[in-house]
N, C-alpha and C positions, 0 to 999 in steps of 0.2 A: 695624391690629388688627381683628379680627372678633369679635363676641359671639356665640356659639351656645349658646342657652338661658342657662346660667350660667357657661359656659366661655370663656376667652379664646383665640383661635387667631390665629397670625400671619397676616397677609394677604399674598397673592402676586399679581402682576399677571396677568391672564387667568385667574384661578382660577374654575372652573365649579363649579356646585352638586355635580356628581359628584365632583370632585377634593376638595372640602370634606369631604364625607361620608367618602370614602376616607382623608382626612388625620385625621379624627376616629377612625377605626378602627371605625365603626359598622357592625355586621353586620345591623341591622334594615333591611328594605327599606321606606323611607319613601315613601308615594305623593305627599306634598305637603310643600313647605317654604314658609315665609313669610320673605321678605326685606325688612326694614323694613314696609312696608305693602302689598307686592306678593305674591300667591300665586303659586307656581310648581309645576306638576304634573311628575310624573316623566318624561314624554316630552320635557320641555323642559331636563331637568337637564344635559345636555351642551352646550347652546347658550347657557344663561343664565350670565353671570359675576356674581360677588359683589363689590360694591364695598368699597373700603376703608371701615372705620368702620361697616359694616353691623351690624344686629341681625338674627340669623337664628333662627327657630324651626323645629325638626323636627317636623313633625306626624304622629303614627302613625296608622294605620288603626284605628279602634275599632268593634267590633261589639257588639251587644246584642239582647236579645230580650225 
Protein backbone atom coordinates (compact mmCIF):
# COMPACT_ATOMS: atom_id res chain seq x y z
CA UNK A 1 0.00 0.00 0.00
CA UNK A 2 1.20 3.53 -0.81
CA UNK A 3 0.06 6.60 1.09
CA UNK A 4 -0.40 9.66 -1.16
CA UNK A 5 -1.03 12.76 0.91
CA UNK A 6 -4.01 11.38 2.92
CA UNK A 7 -5.13 8.69 0.44
CA UNK A 8 -4.23 4.99 0.42
CA UNK A 9 -3.36 3.54 -3.00
CA UNK A 10 -2.68 -0.13 -3.78
CA UNK A 11 0.97 -0.75 -4.63
CA UNK A 12 1.96 -2.46 -7.89
CA UNK A 13 5.37 -3.81 -8.79
CA UNK A 14 7.33 -1.48 -11.08
CA UNK A 15 4.83 1.37 -10.53
CA UNK A 16 6.43 4.60 -11.74
CA UNK A 17 5.56 8.05 -10.46
CA UNK A 18 3.74 8.69 -13.75
CA UNK A 19 1.65 5.53 -13.33
CA UNK A 20 0.81 6.49 -9.75
CA UNK A 21 -0.39 9.95 -10.76
CA UNK A 22 -2.49 8.40 -13.55
CA UNK A 23 -3.95 5.82 -11.11
CA UNK A 24 -5.01 8.68 -8.84
CA UNK A 25 -6.81 10.34 -11.74
CA UNK A 26 -4.91 13.56 -11.11
CA UNK A 27 -5.22 16.12 -13.88
CA UNK A 28 -2.90 18.71 -12.32
CA UNK A 29 0.60 18.71 -13.81
CA UNK A 30 2.82 18.32 -10.72
CA UNK A 31 6.41 19.51 -11.22
CA UNK A 32 7.76 17.62 -8.17
CA UNK A 33 6.82 14.78 -5.86
CA UNK A 34 8.43 13.62 -2.65
CA UNK A 35 8.75 9.88 -2.06
CA UNK A 36 9.62 9.31 1.58
CA UNK A 37 12.51 11.79 1.88
CA UNK A 38 13.57 11.85 -1.79
CA UNK A 39 12.49 14.68 -4.10
CA UNK A 40 11.78 13.64 -7.70
CA UNK A 41 11.28 16.16 -10.52
CA UNK A 42 8.94 15.66 -13.48
CA UNK A 43 11.63 14.66 -16.02
CA UNK A 44 12.32 11.60 -13.83
CA UNK A 45 8.67 10.52 -13.28
CA UNK A 46 8.85 7.79 -15.96
CA UNK A 47 12.07 6.28 -14.58
CA UNK A 48 11.51 6.37 -10.81
CA UNK A 49 9.53 3.53 -9.24
CA UNK A 50 7.52 3.91 -6.05
CA UNK A 51 8.38 1.34 -3.36
CA UNK A 52 5.74 -0.53 -1.39
CA UNK A 53 4.86 1.29 1.83
CA UNK A 54 6.05 4.67 0.52
CA UNK A 55 4.71 8.01 1.70
CA UNK A 56 4.24 10.20 -1.37
CA UNK A 57 3.52 13.93 -1.40
CA UNK A 58 2.36 15.61 -4.60
CA UNK A 59 3.92 19.08 -4.62
CA UNK A 60 2.12 21.64 -6.79
CA UNK A 61 3.75 24.65 -8.38
CA UNK A 62 3.04 27.75 -6.31
CA UNK A 63 3.47 31.27 -7.61
CA UNK A 64 3.18 34.51 -5.77
CA UNK A 65 4.02 38.08 -6.07
